[in-house]
C-alpha positions in Angstrom: 0.0 0.0 0.0 1.3 3.4 -1.0 1.7 5.8 1.9 3.3 9.0 3.0 4.6 10.1 6.3 6.1 13.4 7.7 9.1 12.7 9.9 12.1 14.3 11.4 15.2 14.1 9.3 16.8 11.6 11.8 13.9 9.2 10.9 14.9 9.2 7.2 18.5 8.8 8.2 17.6 5.8 10.4 15.8 4.2 7.3 18.7 5.0 5.0 21.2 3.3 7.4 19.0 0.1 7.0 17.4 0.3 10.4 13.8 0.0 11.4 12.3 3.0 13.0 10.0 2.7 16.1 8.1 5.4 17.9 9.1 5.3 21.6 6.3 6.1 24.1 8.4 8.8 25.7 8.5 10.6 22.5 4.6 10.9 22.4 4.0 14.3 24.0 2.2 14.5 27.4 -0.4 12.3 29.0 -3.5 13.4 26.8 -1.8 12.5 23.6 -0.4 9.3 25.0 -3.9 8.2 25.9 -5.0 8.7 22.4 -2.0 7.0 20.8 -2.5 4.0 23.2 -6.2 3.8 22.1 -5.1 3.6 18.5 -2.4 1.0 19.5 -5.1 -1.1 21.1 -7.3 -0.8 17.9 -4.3 -2.0 15.8 -3.7 -4.8 18.1 -7.3 -5.8 18.1 -6.9 -6.2 14.3 -3.9 -8.2 14.4 -1.2 -5.5 14.1 1.2 -5.9 16.9 2.9 -2.7 18.0 4.9 -4.3 20.8 6.4 -1.9 23.2 6.1 1.1 20.8 3.5 3.7 19.8 2.0 3.8 16.3 3.7 5.6 13.5 1.2 7.9 11.6 1.2 8.2 7.9 -1.3 9.2 5.2 -3.0 7.2 2.5 -5.0 10.0 0.9 -5.2 13.8 1.2 -7.8 15.7 -0.7 -8.5 12.8 -3.0 -8.2 9.1 -3.0 -4.5 8.2 -3.1 -3.6 11.9 -3.0 -0.2 12.7 -1.8 0.0 15.0 1.3 0.6 18.7 0.2 2.1 21.7 1.7 -1.2 22.7 3.2 -1.6 19.4 5.1 1.9 19.7 6.6 1.2 23.5 7.4 -2.0 22.5 9.4 -0.6 19.6 11.1 2.9 20.4 12.1 4.1 22.7 14.9 6.5 25.6 14.6 9.1 23.5 16.7 8.8 20.5 14.4 9.2 22.9 11.4 12.3 24.5 12.9 13.7 21.1 13.3 13.1 20.1 9.6 10.7 17.7 8.1 10.9 15.2 5.5 7.9 13.8 3.5 8.7 10.0 3.1 7.1 7.9 0.4 6.5 4.2 1.4 5.2 1.0 0.1 3.9 -0.9 3.0 2.4 -4.4 3.3 -1.4 -4.1 3.7 -1.5 -6.3 6.7 0.5 -3.9 8.8 -1.7 -0.9 8.0 -4.7 0.3 10.0 -6.5 2.9 7.8 -8.9 5.5 9.4 -10.8 8.5 8.2 -9.1 11.7 9.4 -12.3 13.7 10.0 -14.0 11.2 12.3 -10.6 10.4 13.9 -10.6 14.1 15.1 -13.9 13.4 16.9 -12.4 10.4 18.6 -9.2 12.2 19.4 -11.1 15.1 21.0 -13.0 12.6 23.2 -9.7 10.8 24.1 -7.8 14.0 25.0 -10.7 15.1 27.2 -10.3 11.8 29.1 -13.4 10.1 27.7 -14.0 7.1 25.6 -15.2 8.0 22.0 -18.8 7.7 21.0 -19.6 4.3 19.3 -20.7 6.1 16.0 -17.4 8.3 16.0 -15.5 5.1 16.4 -17.5 3.4 13.6 -17.0 6.4 11.2 -13.4 6.5 11.9 -12.7 3.0 10.7 -15.4 2.9 8.0 -12.7 3.5 5.3 -14.0 3.4 1.7 -11.2 2.8 -0.8 -13.5 1.9 -3.7 -16.2 4.4 -3.9 -19.2 3.5 -6.1 -20.6 6.0 -8.7 -22.0 8.9 -6.8 -20.4 9.5 -3.4 -21.5 7.3 -0.6 -22.8 9.0 2.6 -19.6 7.9 4.5 -16.8 8.9 2.1 -13.9 10.8 3.4 -11.1 12.3 1.2 -8.5 12.3 3.8 -7.4 8.9 5.0 -4.6 8.3 7.7 -2.6 5.2 8.3 -1.2 3.8 11.5 1.7 1.4 11.3 3.7 -0.5 14.0 7.1 0.7 12.7 8.9 1.9 9.6 10.9 -0.7 7.7 13.9 0.6 5.5 12.7 -1.8 2.7 9.5 0.2 2.4 11.3 3.4 1.6 10.6 4.6 -2.0 11.5 8.3 -1.9 11.7 11.3 0.2 11.7 15.1 0.0 12.7 17.9 2.5 9.9 20.4 3.0 10.8 24.0 2.7 10.1 24.6 6.5 11.7 28.0 6.4 9.1 29.2 3.9 6.4 27.6 6.0 7.5 29.4 9.2 7.8 32.7 7.4 4.3 32.3 6.0 3.0 31.6 9.6 4.7 34.7 10.9 3.1 36.8 8.2 -0.3 35.3 8.8 -0.1 36.0 12.5 1.0 39.6 12.0 -1.8 40.2 9.6 -4.3 38.7 12.1 -3.0 40.9 14.8 -3.2 43.9 12.6 -6.8 43.1 11.7 -7.6 42.5 15.2 -6.0 45.8 16.2 -8.0 47.7 13.4 -11.3 46.0 14.3 -10.8 46.8 18.1 -10.2 50.5 17.1 -13.1 50.7 14.9 -15.6 49.1 17.4 -14.2 50.8 20.4 
C-alpha cells in the first residue's frame, strides 16, 4: 500500500542506514496525547497489528482525493513551529497491507477530542473513523472521506521509495506573516468598534 509520512530528518537517516524506526512512548508528548496513541495501538492490536512496546507511526494514504499525496497545506496545518524548525521530510513508502490500519481523518478528530478530554469515543464516531472506503461507487456514498490516515507498527527501511525535505523556512515565514496580519486586523477591528 502506498503511503506517505511526515518525519524528522533523523527518521529518514535511520531508514537510509538500513534500520527500522519505532516511535518510543516517551517521544509521544504529554499524557493526553499518549492516551489517544495508546487507544489507537489497542485498535491496531485488536486487528492483528502488533505494536509491541512502541507507539504507532502515523502516515497518510489519501489527502484531498483518494490516493492523493499529502501537500504543503496538510503539513502546514498539522506540524508545530518547533517541528518545522527542526526540519521535516515527506517520506514515500510501500507498506504491506496487513501492517496498516486505515482511518478517516475527519472522524478520527472526533475520537481524538474525546480521548484528549479523558473520555471514551462515542460508538458512532469510532465506527465512522474506521469505515474507510477505498473503492467508492458511482456517486459519493454517505460515508466517504477524502483524507485517510494510516497507522503502522514501525517503519521498515525496505519500504522506503522516496523522500523530499519540506521548505520549512518558507512555512515558518508564512505563519509569521499570517500572525502579523491577524494581529493587525484585530487591532483595526478593536479600534473601529471601540
